[in-house]
N, C-alpha and C positions, 0 to 999 in steps of 0.2 A: 503494500500500500505506500502510495506516495505520500510525502510529508506536506499537509496543507497549512499554509500560513493565514493565521486569524488576525494579527496585528503586527505592525513594523513600524515602531516610532522611535526616532533618535536611537537610544542604545537598549530599547525594550523591544523584544520580539516573543511573540507567542505563535507556536506551530501545534499541529497534532501530536507532536512528540516532546517539544521542550518548551520552557518558559526560560528565557534569556534576560537576565538583568545584568547591570554593568559589573557587579561583584560575583555572580553565580549563575549557574545553569542548573535548572530543576528539570527532572524528568516529569512529564505530565502522567505517567502511569502511576507515579507515586503521590500524586496529589488527589485527595479525596473529596475537597470541597474548597472553596475560595470565597472570601467575603471582604468588603471594605470596612474601615473603621476611621475614626478621627480622634484627634488629640487637640483639645482646645487649651490655647496657652493660658497660664496662671496670670490673672490680672492684680494679684495682691500687691506685688512691688510698685508697680505704676500708680495704684491708688494710694499707697502710703507715701510715695513721693509727691502726690499731688496734695494730700493732707498737710505734709510738712510744709509745701509751698503756700497753701493757706495760712498756716500758723505762722510762717515767716512774715506774711503780708499784714496779719492783724498785729505782729509784734514790731510793725514800721521797718522791717528789712526787706524793702520793696525789690531790690535788684535779686536777693537771693530768692525770694518769693516767686517772682516772676520767672527766674531762671528754672526753679523746680517744677513750676507749673508747665513750662514749656517743654521741659525734660520729661515729665509725666505724659504729657500729650503725644510727644514722639514715640516715647517707649510704648504706650498703648497701641498707637496707629502702626508701628512696627512689628507687633506680635501678630502672627498669622496663624490659623488652624494648620495643622498637618494631617494629611491624609494617609492611610497606611492600605496595602494590599496584604491581606494575612491569608497565608495558605493553612490548610489543615492536612497533615499527613499521618501515617501511621505512628509516628514518632511524637505526634502533637502539633500545636499551631505555632507558627514563626511569621514574623513580618518580613515580608520579600522585596517591598518597594515602598518608599516614602516621597511624598510630594506635597507641595502647598496647593496645587491644582487639582480641584475636587474633579472636574471633568476628565482630566488625564487618568486619574486612578479608576474613575468609573468606566472609562473605556477599556483599561487594561483587565478589570475585573469581568466586564462583559465579554471580552475575547477570550478569557481562561475559561469561562463558564460555558461558551460555545464549543471551545476545545474539548472540554470535559464530555459534552453532550454528544459530540460527533464521535467520540471515542466510544462511546457505548457503555 
């Protein structure tokens, strides 16, 4: 049977026989299921930075307060949710690929599911 390609993007390739990511190659025969997961960033530290900025403003330390508020805002905006491709194998679950692009991860998961279904 000829190897069928389900997805080929950048350094990631999904075929009927293999799942290739930059650091590893997985045999599709060993993958029992696949799912995506997300890891939201912790917002605790930017919140505390903002609180200290408000306290500094109240204490008439305007330069420090504004600096901390700007830092908190930039920190908050800079944090992005990370999305993962999680593979289930006989040995357990493992994260195979991580990206900040939800659509990219969804496309990889769809291709992996299509490959599993085609395998029968």
